[in-house]
Biopython code that builds the backbone (N, CA, C, O; Angstrom):
import numpy as np
from Bio.PDB.StructureBuilder import StructureBuilder

atoms = [
    (1, "MET", "N", (-7.942, 0.171, -6.455)),
    (1, "MET", "CA", (-8.761, -0.998, -6.205)),
    (1, "MET", "C", (-10.186, -0.677, -6.651)),
    (1, "MET", "O", (-10.706, 0.402, -6.371)),
    (2, "THR", "N", (-10.802, -1.618, -7.340)),
    (2, "THR", "CA", (-12.148, -1.364, -7.854)),
    (2, "THR", "C", (-13.186, -1.427, -6.748)),
    (2, "THR", "O", (-12.979, -2.040, -5.700)),
    (3, "ARG", "N", (-14.300, -0.782, -7.012)),
    (3, "ARG", "CA", (-15.398, -0.776, -6.039)),
    (3, "ARG", "C", (-15.892, -2.211, -5.768)),
    (3, "ARG", "O", (-16.214, -2.554, -4.631)),
    (4, "GLU", "N", (-15.948, -3.039, -6.818)),
    (4, "GLU", "CA", (-16.406, -4.426, -6.647)),
    (4, "GLU", "C", (-15.441, -5.218, -5.766)),
    (4, "GLU", "O", (-15.864, -6.018, -4.932)),
    (5, "ARG", "N", (-14.154, -4.989, -5.956)),
    (5, "ARG", "CA", (-13.162, -5.700, -5.157)),
    (5, "ARG", "C", (-13.239, -5.289, -3.686)),
    (5, "ARG", "O", (-13.120, -6.128, -2.793)),
    (6, "ILE", "N", (-13.436, -4.004, -3.445)),
    (6, "ILE", "CA", (-13.595, -3.518, -2.068)),
    (6, "ILE", "C", (-14.843, -4.134, -1.444)),
    (6, "ILE", "O", (-14.821, -4.560, -0.289)),
    (7, "SER", "N", (-15.923, -4.178, -2.205)),
    (7, "SER", "CA", (-17.178, -4.760, -1.725)),
    (7, "SER", "C", (-17.012, -6.241, -1.399)),
    (7, "SER", "O", (-17.507, -6.720, -0.379)),
    (8, "THR", "N", (-16.315, -6.956, -2.269)),
    (8, "THR", "CA", (-16.070, -8.387, -2.037)),
    (8, "THR", "C", (-15.264, -8.583, -0.761)),
    (8, "THR", "O", (-15.586, -9.448, 0.053)),
    (9, "GLY", "N", (-14.219, -7.785, -0.585)),
    (9, "GLY", "CA", (-13.383, -7.898, 0.608)),
    (9, "GLY", "C", (-14.133, -7.591, 1.878)),
    (9, "GLY", "O", (-13.999, -8.312, 2.867)),
    (10, "LYS", "N", (-14.917, -6.538, 1.873)),
    (10, "LYS", "CA", (-15.701, -6.150, 3.062)),
    (10, "LYS", "C", (-16.714, -7.226, 3.424)),
    (10, "LYS", "O", (-16.859, -7.582, 4.594)),
    (11, "LEU", "N", (-17.419, -7.748, 2.410)),
    (11, "LEU", "CA", (-18.397, -8.802, 2.658)),
    (11, "LEU", "C", (-17.708, -10.046, 3.212)),
    (11, "LEU", "O", (-18.202, -10.664, 4.155)),
    (12, "GLY", "N", (-16.584, -10.408, 2.634)),
    (12, "GLY", "CA", (-15.832, -11.568, 3.119)),
    (12, "GLY", "C", (-15.382, -11.396, 4.557)),
    (12, "GLY", "O", (-15.464, -12.333, 5.352)),
    (13, "GLU", "N", (-14.905, -10.200, 4.900)),
    (13, "GLU", "CA", (-14.476, -9.942, 6.278)),
    (13, "GLU", "C", (-15.645, -10.000, 7.252)),
    (13, "GLU", "O", (-15.500, -10.506, 8.364)),
    (14, "ASP", "N", (-16.799, -9.488, 6.846)),
    (14, "ASP", "CA", (-17.986, -9.559, 7.704)),
    (14, "ASP", "C", (-18.384, -11.009, 7.958)),
    (14, "ASP", "O", (-18.685, -11.389, 9.090)),
    (15, "ILE", "N", (-18.384, -11.817, 6.894)),
    (15, "ILE", "CA", (-18.743, -13.236, 7.015)),
    (15, "ILE", "C", (-17.725, -13.958, 7.890)),
    (15, "ILE", "O", (-18.097, -14.762, 8.744)),
    (16, "ALA", "N", (-16.433, -13.672, 7.679)),
    (16, "ALA", "CA", (-15.379, -14.317, 8.467)),
    (16, "ALA", "C", (-15.498, -13.962, 9.943)),
    (16, "ALA", "O", (-15.393, -14.841, 10.798)),
    (17, "ALA", "N", (-15.716, -12.686, 10.253)),
    (17, "ALA", "CA", (-15.837, -12.258, 11.656)),
    (17, "ALA", "C", (-17.022, -12.948, 12.328)),
    (17, "ALA", "O", (-16.925, -13.393, 13.472)),
    (18, "GLU", "N", (-18.127, -13.032, 11.617)),
    (18, "GLU", "CA", (-19.307, -13.713, 12.166)),
    (18, "GLU", "C", (-19.014, -15.198, 12.395)),
    (18, "GLU", "O", (-19.401, -15.762, 13.419)),
    (19, "HIS", "N", (-18.336, -15.818, 11.449)),
    (19, "HIS", "CA", (-17.976, -17.239, 11.558)),
    (19, "HIS", "C", (-17.065, -17.474, 12.766)),
    (19, "HIS", "O", (-17.282, -18.400, 13.548)),
    (20, "LEU", "N", (-16.050, -16.630, 12.906)),
    (20, "LEU", "CA", (-15.119, -16.780, 14.019)),
    (20, "LEU", "C", (-15.810, -16.548, 15.361)),
    (20, "LEU", "O", (-15.568, -17.286, 16.316)),
    (21, "ALA", "N", (-16.661, -15.539, 15.440)),
    (21, "ALA", "CA", (-17.404, -15.280, 16.683)),
    (21, "ALA", "C", (-18.280, -16.474, 17.030)),
    (21, "ALA", "O", (-18.411, -16.833, 18.201)),
    (22, "GLY", "N", (-18.876, -17.083, 16.024)),
    (22, "GLY", "CA", (-19.705, -18.271, 16.247)),
    (22, "GLY", "C", (-18.902, -19.464, 16.747)),
    (22, "GLY", "O", (-19.453, -20.374, 17.368)),
    (23, "MET", "N", (-17.604, -19.459, 16.476)),
    (23, "MET", "CA", (-16.711, -20.529, 16.943)),
    (23, "MET", "C", (-16.094, -20.201, 18.299)),
    (23, "MET", "O", (-15.277, -20.965, 18.814)),
    (24, "GLY", "N", (-16.486, -19.064, 18.878)),
    (24, "GLY", "CA", (-15.993, -18.705, 20.206)),
    (24, "GLY", "C", (-14.837, -17.732, 20.228)),
    (24, "GLY", "O", (-14.348, -17.395, 21.306)),
    (25, "TYR", "N", (-14.382, -17.268, 19.075)),
    (25, "TYR", "CA", (-13.328, -16.257, 19.044)),
    (25, "TYR", "C", (-13.917, -14.943, 19.564)),
    (25, "TYR", "O", (-15.079, -14.625, 19.313)),
    (26, "ASP", "N", (-13.096, -14.193, 20.288)),
    (26, "ASP", "CA", (-13.470, -12.855, 20.730)),
    (26, "ASP", "C", (-12.792, -11.879, 19.771)),
    (26, "ASP", "O", (-11.567, -11.756, 19.773)),
    (27, "ILE", "N", (-13.573, -11.194, 18.962)),
    (27, "ILE", "CA", (-13.029, -10.257, 17.980)),
    (27, "ILE", "C", (-12.601, -8.988, 18.719)),
    (27, "ILE", "O", (-13.433, -8.301, 19.312)),
    (28, "LEU", "N", (-11.306, -8.680, 18.680)),
    (28, "LEU", "CA", (-10.769, -7.513, 19.373)),
    (28, "LEU", "C", (-10.705, -6.291, 18.469)),
    (28, "LEU", "O", (-11.044, -5.184, 18.887)),
    (29, "GLU", "N", (-10.273, -6.492, 17.240)),
    (29, "GLU", "CA", (-10.150, -5.388, 16.285)),
    (29, "GLU", "C", (-10.379, -5.904, 14.874)),
    (29, "GLU", "O", (-10.117, -7.064, 14.556)),
    (30, "ARG", "N", (-10.877, -5.000, 14.043)),
    (30, "ARG", "CA", (-10.993, -5.287, 12.612)),
    (30, "ARG", "C", (-10.232, -4.210, 11.867)),
    (30, "ARG", "O", (-10.272, -3.033, 12.224)),
    (31, "ASN", "N", (-9.548, -4.631, 10.838)),
    (31, "ASN", "CA", (-8.786, -3.724, 9.976)),
    (31, "ASN", "C", (-7.771, -2.889, 10.765)),
    (31, "ASN", "O", (-7.736, -1.663, 10.657)),
    (32, "PHE", "N", (-6.951, -3.578, 11.555)),
    (32, "PHE", "CA", (-5.873, -2.895, 12.272)),
    (32, "PHE", "C", (-4.861, -2.401, 11.245)),
    (32, "PHE", "O", (-4.311, -3.182, 10.469)),
    (33, "ARG", "N", (-4.628, -1.096, 11.255)),
    (33, "ARG", "CA", (-3.691, -0.487, 10.308)),
    (33, "ARG", "C", (-2.536, 0.164, 11.051)),
    (33, "ARG", "O", (-2.697, 0.721, 12.136)),
    (34, "CYS", "N", (-1.359, 0.074, 10.428)),
    (34, "CYS", "CA", (-0.167, 0.740, 10.933)),
    (34, "CYS", "C", (0.674, 1.110, 9.715)),
    (34, "CYS", "O", (0.308, 0.766, 8.591)),
    (35, "PRO", "N", (1.787, 1.799, 9.915)),
    (35, "PRO", "CA", (2.605, 2.177, 8.756)),
    (35, "PRO", "C", (3.116, 0.989, 7.931)),
    (35, "PRO", "O", (3.498, 1.160, 6.773)),
    (36, "LEU", "N", (3.124, -0.206, 8.515)),
    (36, "LEU", "CA", (3.647, -1.389, 7.822)),
    (36, "LEU", "C", (2.592, -2.151, 7.028)),
    (36, "LEU", "O", (2.934, -2.987, 6.192)),
    (37, "GLY", "N", (1.312, -1.872, 7.280)),
    (37, "GLY", "CA", (0.257, -2.601, 6.568)),
    (37, "GLY", "C", (-0.986, -2.768, 7.418)),
    (37, "GLY", "O", (-1.260, -1.973, 8.317)),
    (38, "GLU", "N", (-1.731, -3.816, 7.115)),
    (38, "GLU", "CA", (-3.027, -4.040, 7.769)),
    (38, "GLU", "C", (-3.219, -5.515, 8.075)),
    (38, "GLU", "O", (-2.765, -6.392, 7.340)),
    (39, "ILE", "N", (-3.908, -5.762, 9.185)),
    (39, "ILE", "CA", (-4.373, -7.111, 9.519)),
    (39, "ILE", "C", (-5.883, -7.033, 9.577)),
    (39, "ILE", "O", (-6.447, -6.144, 10.215)),
    (40, "ASP", "N", (-6.545, -7.983, 8.896)),
    (40, "ASP", "CA", (-7.998, -7.931, 8.767)),
    (40, "ASP", "C", (-8.720, -8.059, 10.104)),
    (40, "ASP", "O", (-9.611, -7.270, 10.417)),
    (41, "ILE", "N", (-8.326, -9.062, 10.889)),
    (41, "ILE", "CA", (-8.997, -9.301, 12.175)),
    (41, "ILE", "C", (-7.953, -9.680, 13.219)),
    (41, "ILE", "O", (-7.067, -10.496, 12.967)),
    (42, "VAL", "N", (-8.074, -9.079, 14.381)),
    (42, "VAL", "CA", (-7.273, -9.486, 15.546)),
    (42, "VAL", "C", (-8.289, -10.025, 16.546)),
    (42, "VAL", "O", (-9.248, -9.343, 16.906)),
    (43, "ALA", "N", (-8.063, -11.262, 16.987)),
    (43, "ALA", "CA", (-9.034, -11.919, 17.863)),
    (43, "ALA", "C", (-8.306, -12.668, 18.972)),
    (43, "ALA", "O", (-7.087, -12.835, 18.949)),
    (44, "ARG", "N", (-9.086, -13.105, 19.928)),
    (44, "ARG", "CA", (-8.562, -13.962, 20.989)),
    (44, "ARG", "C", (-9.306, -15.291, 20.910)),
    (44, "ARG", "O", (-10.534, -15.334, 20.841)),
    (45, "ASP", "N", (-8.535, -16.367, 20.922)),
    (45, "ASP", "CA", (-9.083, -17.722, 20.959)),
    (45, "ASP", "C", (-8.544, -18.359, 22.230)),
    (45, "ASP", "O", (-7.424, -18.869, 22.253)),
    (46, "HIS", "N", (-9.346, -18.328, 23.284)),
    (46, "HIS", "CA", (-8.932, -18.751, 24.622)),
    (46, "HIS", "C", (-7.748, -17.900, 25.072)),
    (46, "HIS", "O", (-7.904, -16.695, 25.266)),
    (47, "ASP", "N", (-6.559, -18.502, 25.242)),
    (47, "ASP", "CA", (-5.408, -17.746, 25.736)),
    (47, "ASP", "C", (-4.444, -17.349, 24.617)),
    (47, "ASP", "O", (-3.299, -16.985, 24.884)),
    (48, "THR", "N", (-4.899, -17.418, 23.386)),
    (48, "THR", "CA", (-4.039, -17.127, 22.237)),
    (48, "THR", "C", (-4.549, -15.919, 21.459)),
    (48, "THR", "O", (-5.739, -15.821, 21.162)),
    (49, "LEU", "N", (-3.650, -15.009, 21.134)),
    (49, "LEU", "CA", (-3.976, -13.884, 20.279)),
    (49, "LEU", "C", (-3.859, -14.377, 18.835)),
    (49, "LEU", "O", (-2.869, -15.009, 18.467)),
    (50, "VAL", "N", (-4.862, -14.086, 18.033)),
    (50, "VAL", "CA", (-4.897, -14.609, 16.669)),
    (50, "VAL", "C", (-4.966, -13.456, 15.671)),
    (50, "VAL", "O", (-5.840, -12.592, 15.746)),
    (51, "PHE", "N", (-4.025, -13.471, 14.742)),
    (51, "PHE", "CA", (-4.020, -12.523, 13.638)),
    (51, "PHE", "C", (-4.630, -13.244, 12.447)),
    (51, "PHE", "O", (-4.115, -14.268, 11.997)),
    (52, "VAL", "N", (-5.725, -12.704, 11.942)),
    (52, "VAL", "CA", (-6.489, -13.400, 10.911)),
    (52, "VAL", "C", (-6.428, -12.647, 9.587)),
    (52, "VAL", "O", (-6.749, -11.461, 9.513)),
    (53, "GLU", "N", (-6.014, -13.353, 8.557)),
    (53, "GLU", "CA", (-6.058, -12.834, 7.193)),
    (53, "GLU", "C", (-7.288, -13.434, 6.522)),
    (53, "GLU", "O", (-7.481, -14.650, 6.533)),
    (54, "VAL", "N", (-8.112, -12.581, 5.941)),
    (54, "VAL", "CA", (-9.323, -13.032, 5.262)),
    (54, "VAL", "C", (-9.106, -12.882, 3.762)),
    (54, "VAL", "O", (-8.690, -11.825, 3.289)),
    (55, "ARG", "N", (-9.389, -13.939, 3.025)),
    (55, "ARG", "CA", (-9.291, -13.913, 1.570)),
    (55, "ARG", "C", (-10.642, -14.315, 1.005)),
    (55, "ARG", "O", (-11.193, -15.358, 1.356)),
    (56, "SER", "N", (-11.165, -13.474, 0.127)),
    (56, "SER", "CA", (-12.503, -13.692, -0.435)),
    (56, "SER", "C", (-12.426, -13.775, -1.950)),
    (56, "SER", "O", (-11.631, -13.087, -2.589)),
    (57, "ARG", "N", (-13.261, -14.624, -2.504)),
    (57, "ARG", "CA", (-13.347, -14.772, -3.957)),
    (57, "ARG", "C", (-14.802, -15.010, -4.353)),
    (57, "ARG", "O", (-15.553, -15.686, -3.650)),
    (58, "ARG", "N", (-15.175, -14.445, -5.483)),
    (58, "ARG", "CA", (-16.499, -14.722, -6.058)),
    (58, "ARG", "C", (-16.423, -15.894, -7.021)),
    (58, "ARG", "O", (-17.403, -16.614, -7.212)),
    (59, "THR", "N", (-15.242, -16.086, -7.636)),
    (59, "THR", "CA", (-15.032, -17.205, -8.568)),
    (59, "THR", "C", (-13.660, -17.818, -8.281)),
    (59, "THR", "O", (-12.874, -17.279, -7.502)),
    (60, "ASP", "N", (-13.397, -18.932, -8.915)),
    (60, "ASP", "CA", (-12.094, -19.583, -8.775)),
    (60, "ASP", "C", (-11.154, -19.214, -9.922)),
    (60, "ASP", "O", (-10.115, -19.850, -10.098)),
    (61, "SER", "N", (-11.507, -18.203, -10.696)),
    (61, "SER", "CA", (-10.722, -17.806, -11.866)),
    (61, "SER", "C", (-9.272, -17.469, -11.525)),
    (61, "SER", "O", (-8.373, -17.711, -12.330)),
    (62, "TYR", "N", (-9.045, -16.923, -10.357)),
    (62, "TYR", "CA", (-7.698, -16.530, -9.958)),
    (62, "TYR", "C", (-7.116, -17.481, -8.913)),
    (62, "TYR", "O", (-6.191, -17.113, -8.188)),
    (63, "GLY", "N", (-7.647, -18.688, -8.833)),
    (63, "GLY", "CA", (-7.189, -19.664, -7.855)),
    (63, "GLY", "C", (-7.982, -19.572, -6.573)),
    (63, "GLY", "O", (-8.846, -18.709, -6.415)),
    (64, "SER", "N", (-7.675, -20.468, -5.667)),
    (64, "SER", "CA", (-8.397, -20.494, -4.398)),
    (64, "SER", "C", (-7.947, -19.338, -3.523)),
    (64, "SER", "O", (-6.834, -18.836, -3.680)),
    (65, "PRO", "N", (-8.798, -18.915, -2.609)),
    (65, "PRO", "CA", (-8.415, -17.825, -1.706)),
    (65, "PRO", "C", (-7.162, -18.150, -0.894)),
    (65, "PRO", "O", (-6.336, -17.272, -0.647)),
    (66, "LEU", "N", (-7.021, -19.412, -0.480)),
    (66, "LEU", "CA", (-5.873, -19.787, 0.351)),
    (66, "LEU", "C", (-4.559, -19.687, -0.409)),
    (66, "LEU", "O", (-3.524, -19.375, 0.180)),
    (67, "GLU", "N", (-4.591, -19.947, -1.705)),
    (67, "GLU", "CA", (-3.372, -19.881, -2.516)),
    (67, "GLU", "C", (-2.798, -18.471, -2.585)),
    (67, "GLU", "O", (-1.619, -18.291, -2.889)),
    (68, "SER", "N", (-3.621, -17.486, -2.306)),
    (68, "SER", "CA", (-3.174, -16.102, -2.441)),
    (68, "SER", "C", (-2.406, -15.587, -1.225)),
    (68, "SER", "O", (-1.980, -14.432, -1.211)),
    (69, "VAL", "N", (-2.225, -16.418, -0.216)),
    (69, "VAL", "CA", (-1.459, -16.010, 0.967)),
    (69, "VAL", "C", (-0.068, -16.635, 0.863)),
    (69, "VAL", "O", (0.265, -17.584, 1.573)),
    (70, "GLY", "N", (0.722, -16.080, -0.034)),
    (70, "GLY", "CA", (2.068, -16.586, -0.275)),
    (70, "GLY", "C", (3.085, -16.027, 0.699)),
    (70, "GLY", "O", (2.740, -15.357, 1.672)),
    (71, "PHE", "N", (4.343, -16.315, 0.418)),
    (71, "PHE", "CA", (5.433, -15.920, 1.311)),
    (71, "PHE", "C", (5.482, -14.409, 1.546)),
    (71, "PHE", "O", (5.644, -13.966, 2.683)),
    (72, "ALA", "N", (5.345, -13.626, 0.492)),
    (72, "ALA", "CA", (5.418, -12.163, 0.643)),
    (72, "ALA", "C", (4.314, -11.651, 1.558)),
    (72, "ALA", "O", (4.561, -10.788, 2.401)),
    (73, "LYS", "N", (3.102, -12.170, 1.401)),
    (73, "LYS", "CA", (1.981, -11.749, 2.253)),
    (73, "LYS", "C", (2.228, -12.190, 3.694)),
    (73, "LYS", "O", (1.971, -11.434, 4.630)),
    (74, "GLN", "N", (2.724, -13.411, 3.869)),
    (74, "GLN", "CA", (3.021, -13.912, 5.210)),
    (74, "GLN", "C", (4.068, -13.036, 5.904)),
    (74, "GLN", "O", (3.952, -12.743, 7.094)),
    (75, "LYS", "N", (5.076, -12.628, 5.161)),
    (75, "LYS", "CA", (6.120, -11.776, 5.725)),
    (75, "LYS", "C", (5.542, -10.417, 6.140)),
    (75, "LYS", "O", (5.851, -9.904, 7.216)),
    (76, "LYS", "N", (4.704, -9.847, 5.276)),
    (76, "LYS", "CA", (4.083, -8.556, 5.593)),
    (76, "LYS", "C", (3.197, -8.675, 6.836)),
    (76, "LYS", "O", (3.246, -7.815, 7.714)),
    (77, "LEU", "N", (2.391, -9.731, 6.914)),
    (77, "LEU", "CA", (1.537, -9.944, 8.081)),
    (77, "LEU", "C", (2.373, -10.138, 9.348)),
    (77, "LEU", "O", (1.987, -9.680, 10.423)),
    (78, "SER", "N", (3.514, -10.815, 9.224)),
    (78, "SER", "CA", (4.411, -11.009, 10.360)),
    (78, "SER", "C", (4.924, -9.675, 10.885)),
    (78, "SER", "O", (4.986, -9.465, 12.097)),
    (79, "LEU", "N", (5.289, -8.781, 9.988)),
    (79, "LEU", "CA", (5.771, -7.457, 10.390)),
    (79, "LEU", "C", (4.677, -6.655, 11.103)),
    (79, "LEU", "O", (4.929, -6.013, 12.123)),
    (80, "VAL", "N", (3.469, -6.701, 10.556)),
    (80, "VAL", "CA", (2.356, -5.970, 11.172)),
    (80, "VAL", "C", (2.010, -6.573, 12.534)),
    (80, "VAL", "O", (1.721, -5.843, 13.482)),
    (81, "ALA", "N", (2.038, -7.893, 12.629)),
    (81, "ALA", "CA", (1.752, -8.553, 13.909)),
    (81, "ALA", "C", (2.801, -8.180, 14.957)),
    (81, "ALA", "O", (2.453, -7.920, 16.109)),
    (82, "ALA", "N", (4.064, -8.151, 14.576)),
    (82, "ALA", "CA", (5.122, -7.761, 15.509)),
    (82, "ALA", "C", (4.918, -6.314, 15.971)),
    (82, "ALA", "O", (5.115, -6.003, 17.146)),
    (83, "TYR", "N", (4.530, -5.448, 15.061)),
    (83, "TYR", "CA", (4.224, -4.059, 15.398)),
    (83, "TYR", "C", (3.081, -4.014, 16.422)),
    (83, "TYR", "O", (3.170, -3.300, 17.420)),
    (84, "TYR", "N", (2.017, -4.772, 16.176)),
    (84, "TYR", "CA", (0.862, -4.813, 17.071)),
    (84, "TYR", "C", (1.280, -5.280, 18.466)),
    (84, "TYR", "O", (0.925, -4.665, 19.472)),
    (85, "LEU", "N", (2.034, -6.369, 18.511)),
    (85, "LEU", "CA", (2.459, -6.923, 19.796)),
    (85, "LEU", "C", (3.317, -5.914, 20.568)),
    (85, "LEU", "O", (3.137, -5.736, 21.773)),
    (86, "ASN", "N", (4.240, -5.264, 19.877)),
    (86, "ASN", "CA", (5.093, -4.258, 20.528)),
    (86, "ASN", "C", (4.277, -3.055, 20.996)),
    (86, "ASN", "O", (4.468, -2.562, 22.108)),
    (87, "ARG", "N", (3.382, -2.594, 20.158)),
    (87, "ARG", "CA", (2.567, -1.419, 20.487)),
    (87, "ARG", "C", (1.712, -1.654, 21.734)),
    (87, "ARG", "O", (1.488, -0.741, 22.529)),
    (88, "HIS", "N", (1.238, -2.897, 21.891)),
    (88, "HIS", "CA", (0.364, -3.223, 23.027)),
    (88, "HIS", "C", (1.110, -3.889, 24.186)),
    (88, "HIS", "O", (0.486, -4.308, 25.161)),
    (89, "GLY", "N", (2.435, -3.989, 24.087)),
    (89, "GLY", "CA", (3.225, -4.584, 25.167)),
    (89, "GLY", "C", (2.900, -6.037, 25.422)),
    (89, "GLY", "O", (2.915, -6.489, 26.567)),
    (90, "LEU", "N", (2.606, -6.770, 24.372)),
    (90, "LEU", "CA", (2.210, -8.175, 24.495)),
    (90, "LEU", "C", (3.357, -9.095, 24.082)),
    (90, "LEU", "O", (3.251, -9.838, 23.107)),
    (91, "HIS", "N", (4.439, -9.035, 24.826)),
    (91, "HIS", "CA", (5.644, -9.773, 24.447)),
    (91, "HIS", "C", (5.617, -11.231, 24.871)),
    (91, "HIS", "O", (6.320, -12.053, 24.284)),
    (92, "GLU", "N", (4.834, -11.563, 25.861)),
    (92, "GLU", "CA", (4.829, -12.932, 26.397)),
    (92, "GLU", "C", (3.573, -13.723, 26.049)),
    (92, "GLU", "O", (3.393, -14.838, 26.540)),
    (93, "ILE", "N", (2.713, -13.171, 25.221)),
    (93, "ILE", "CA", (1.451, -13.838, 24.918)),
    (93, "ILE", "C", (1.631, -14.831, 23.763)),
    (93, "ILE", "O", (2.436, -14.612, 22.857)),
    (94, "LYS", "N", (0.868, -15.920, 23.816)),
    (94, "LYS", "CA", (0.864, -16.853, 22.691)),
    (94, "LYS", "C", (0.108, -16.194, 21.541)),
    (94, "LYS", "O", (-0.925, -15.556, 21.742)),
    (95, "ALA", "N", (0.639, -16.360, 20.345)),
    (95, "ALA", "CA", (-0.003, -15.775, 19.176)),
    (95, "ALA", "C", (0.144, -16.723, 17.991)),
    (95, "ALA", "O", (1.061, -17.542, 17.935)),
    (96, "ARG", "N", (-0.787, -16.590, 17.043)),
    (96, "ARG", "CA", (-0.717, -17.410, 15.836)),
    (96, "ARG", "C", (-1.386, -16.673, 14.690)),
    (96, "ARG", "O", (-2.048, -15.653, 14.885)),
    (97, "PHE", "N", (-1.202, -17.208, 13.494)),
    (97, "PHE", "CA", (-1.824, -16.672, 12.295)),
    (97, "PHE", "C", (-2.847, -17.676, 11.774)),
    (97, "PHE", "O", (-2.519, -18.841, 11.545)),
    (98, "ASP", "N", (-4.072, -17.230, 11.590)),
    (98, "ASP", "CA", (-5.114, -18.029, 10.947)),
    (98, "ASP", "C", (-5.464, -17.368, 9.623)),
    (98, "ASP", "O", (-5.307, -16.159, 9.456)),
    (99, "VAL", "N", (-5.933, -18.164, 8.702)),
    (99, "VAL", "CA", (-6.432, -17.646, 7.428)),
    (99, "VAL", "C", (-7.861, -18.141, 7.262)),
    (99, "VAL", "O", (-8.151, -19.319, 7.473)),
    (100, "VAL", "N", (-8.747, -17.232, 6.882)),
    (100, "VAL", "CA", (-10.124, -17.598, 6.579)),
    (100, "VAL", "C", (-10.348, -17.358, 5.092)),
    (100, "VAL", "O", (-10.168, -16.248, 4.591)),
    (101, "ALA", "N", (-10.741, -18.414, 4.403)),
    (101, "ALA", "CA", (-11.059, -18.322, 2.979)),
    (101, "ALA", "C", (-12.574, -18.291, 2.834)),
    (101, "ALA", "O", (-13.275, -19.161, 3.349)),
    (102, "VAL", "N", (-13.068, -17.287, 2.133)),
    (102, "VAL", "CA", (-14.507, -17.133, 1.926)),
    (102, "VAL", "C", (-14.781, -17.187, 0.426)),
    (102, "VAL", "O", (-14.306, -16.347, -0.338)),
    (103, "LYS", "N", (-15.548, -18.181, 0.025)),
    (103, "LYS", "CA", (-15.991, -18.270, -1.365)),
    (103, "LYS", "C", (-17.430, -17.775, -1.404)),
    (103, "LYS", "O", (-18.329, -18.394, -0.835)),
    (104, "LEU", "N", (-17.632, -16.665, -2.076)),
    (104, "LEU", "CA", (-18.954, -16.033, -2.115)),
    (104, "LEU", "C", (-19.786, -16.687, -3.214)),
    (104, "LEU", "O", (-19.772, -16.248, -4.364)),
    (105, "ARG", "N", (-20.494, -17.717, -2.852)),
    (105, "ARG", "CA", (-21.342, -18.460, -3.784)),
    (105, "ARG", "C", (-22.751, -17.870, -3.779)),
    (105, "ARG", "O", (-23.189, -17.328, -2.765)),
    (106, "PRO", "N", (-23.468, -17.971, -4.905)),
    (106, "PRO", "CA", (-24.820, -17.388, -4.977)),
    (106, "PRO", "C", (-25.773, -17.928, -3.911)),
    (106, "PRO", "O", (-26.517, -17.159, -3.301)),
    (107, "ALA", "N", (-25.758, -19.220, -3.685)),
    (107, "ALA", "CA", (-26.700, -19.796, -2.721)),
    (107, "ALA", "C", (-26.286, -19.467, -1.287)),
    (107, "ALA", "O", (-27.106, -19.049, -0.469)),
    (108, "ARG", "N", (-25.007, -19.662, -1.002)),
    (108, "ARG", "CA", (-24.543, -19.493, 0.371)),
    (108, "ARG", "C", (-23.014, -19.491, 0.382)),
    (108, "ARG", "O", (-22.399, -20.302, -0.311)),
    (109, "PRO", "N", (-22.393, -18.604, 1.146)),
    (109, "PRO", "CA", (-20.929, -18.559, 1.164)),
    (109, "PRO", "C", (-20.326, -19.827, 1.764)),
    (109, "PRO", "O", (-20.909, -20.449, 2.652)),
    (110, "GLU", "N", (-19.163, -20.190, 1.269)),
    (110, "GLU", "CA", (-18.392, -21.295, 1.838)),
    (110, "GLU", "C", (-17.252, -20.684, 2.636)),
    (110, "GLU", "O", (-16.515, -19.840, 2.126)),
    (111, "VAL", "N", (-17.104, -21.104, 3.878)),
    (111, "VAL", "CA", (-16.068, -20.545, 4.748)),
    (111, "VAL", "C", (-15.152, -21.674, 5.200)),
    (111, "VAL", "O", (-15.600, -22.711, 5.689)),
    (112, "GLU", "N", (-13.853, -21.439, 5.020)),
    (112, "GLU", "CA", (-12.854, -22.417, 5.464)),
    (112, "GLU", "C", (-11.847, -21.708, 6.354)),
    (112, "GLU", "O", (-11.268, -20.693, 5.966)),
    (113, "LEU", "N", (-11.641, -22.249, 7.548)),
    (113, "LEU", "CA", (-10.685, -21.696, 8.498)),
    (113, "LEU", "C", (-9.460, -22.592, 8.537)),
    (113, "LEU", "O", (-9.575, -23.806, 8.704)),
    (114, "VAL", "N", (-8.292, -21.994, 8.385)),
    (114, "VAL", "CA", (-7.033, -22.706, 8.557)),
    (114, "VAL", "C", (-6.353, -22.122, 9.792)),
    (114, "VAL", "O", (-5.834, -21.006, 9.761)),
    (115, "ARG", "N", (-6.365, -22.880, 10.861)),
    (115, "ARG", "CA", (-5.745, -22.445, 12.111)),
    (115, "ARG", "C", (-4.232, -22.624, 12.008)),
    (115, "ARG", "O", (-3.742, -23.570, 11.391)),
    (116, "ASP", "N", (-3.518, -21.709, 12.617)),
    (116, "ASP", "CA", (-2.049, -21.799, 12.644)),
    (116, "ASP", "C", (-1.523, -22.036, 11.226)),
    (116, "ASP", "O", (-0.744, -22.957, 10.981)),
    (117, "ALA", "N", (-1.969, -21.180, 10.300)),
    (117, "ALA", "CA", (-1.715, -21.358, 8.872)),
    (117, "ALA", "C", (-0.236, -21.217, 8.499)),
    (117, "ALA", "O", (0.231, -21.862, 7.560)),
    (118, "PHE", "N", (0.499, -20.377, 9.230)),
    (118, "PHE", "CA", (1.935, -20.218, 8.964)),
    (118, "PHE", "C", (2.600, -19.659, 10.208)),
    (118, "PHE", "O", (1.937, -19.164, 11.120)),
    (119, "ASP", "N", (3.918, -19.748, 10.226)),
    (119, "ASP", "CA", (4.709, -19.265, 11.352)),
    (119, "ASP", "C", (5.142, -17.822, 11.127)),
    (119, "ASP", "O", (5.144, -17.334, 9.997)),
    (120, "LEU", "N", (5.501, -17.159, 12.191)),
    (120, "LEU", "CA", (6.046, -15.818, 12.124)),
    (120, "LEU", "C", (7.308, -15.840, 11.271)),
    (120, "LEU", "O", (8.178, -16.691, 11.455)),
    (121, "ILE", "N", (7.398, -14.913, 10.351)),
    (121, "ILE", "CA", (8.570, -14.804, 9.488)),
    (121, "ILE", "C", (9.344, -13.572, 9.929)),
    (121, "ILE", "O", (8.839, -12.452, 9.860)),
    (122, "ALA", "N", (10.559, -13.784, 10.379)),
    (122, "ALA", "CA", (11.370, -12.654, 10.880)),
    (122, "ALA", "C", (12.079, -11.937, 9.754)),
    (122, "ALA", "O", (12.799, -10.969, 9.995)),
]
sb = StructureBuilder()
sb.init_structure("model")
sb.init_model(0)
sb.init_chain("A")
sb.init_seg("    ")
for serial, (resi, resn, name, xyz) in enumerate(atoms, 1):
    if name == "N":
        sb.init_residue(resn, " ", resi, " ")
    sb.init_atom(name, np.array(xyz, "f"), 0.0, 1.0, " ", f" {name:<3s}", serial, name[0])
structure = sb.get_structure()
C-alpha cells in the first residue's frame, strides 16, 4: 500500500470518527484487528453496537467511496464483527453495520453516513 493511500485512509478515519462523535456515537475502538481482518471503528449508538467501515477518496476516478463496499468486503466485515462479538461475549446485543464515505475535497471534506448499510452475512 502506498504512503499516500495510507495517509488518505488515516485522514478519512479521523474525519469519520470526529463526525460520528459529533452525532453522539461513543467511539469504543479504532482499527480493531484480528486474524480475520480489521474494522475501522467500533462505536455505540445508544443501545446498539455499530461496526463502521470508512471509505475515503481524494477523487472520483475510482468511483464513489460507497461503491467500494461490495459483497466480498461486507462478508469480511461480517466475519470480523462476529469475532469481535464472540471475543467480548456480546451475544445478545443489538448490532449493525454503518459505512462512512469521506470525500477529501480541497475546500472541505464531504462526509456521508449510511446507517444500517448492510446485513450480517453468514
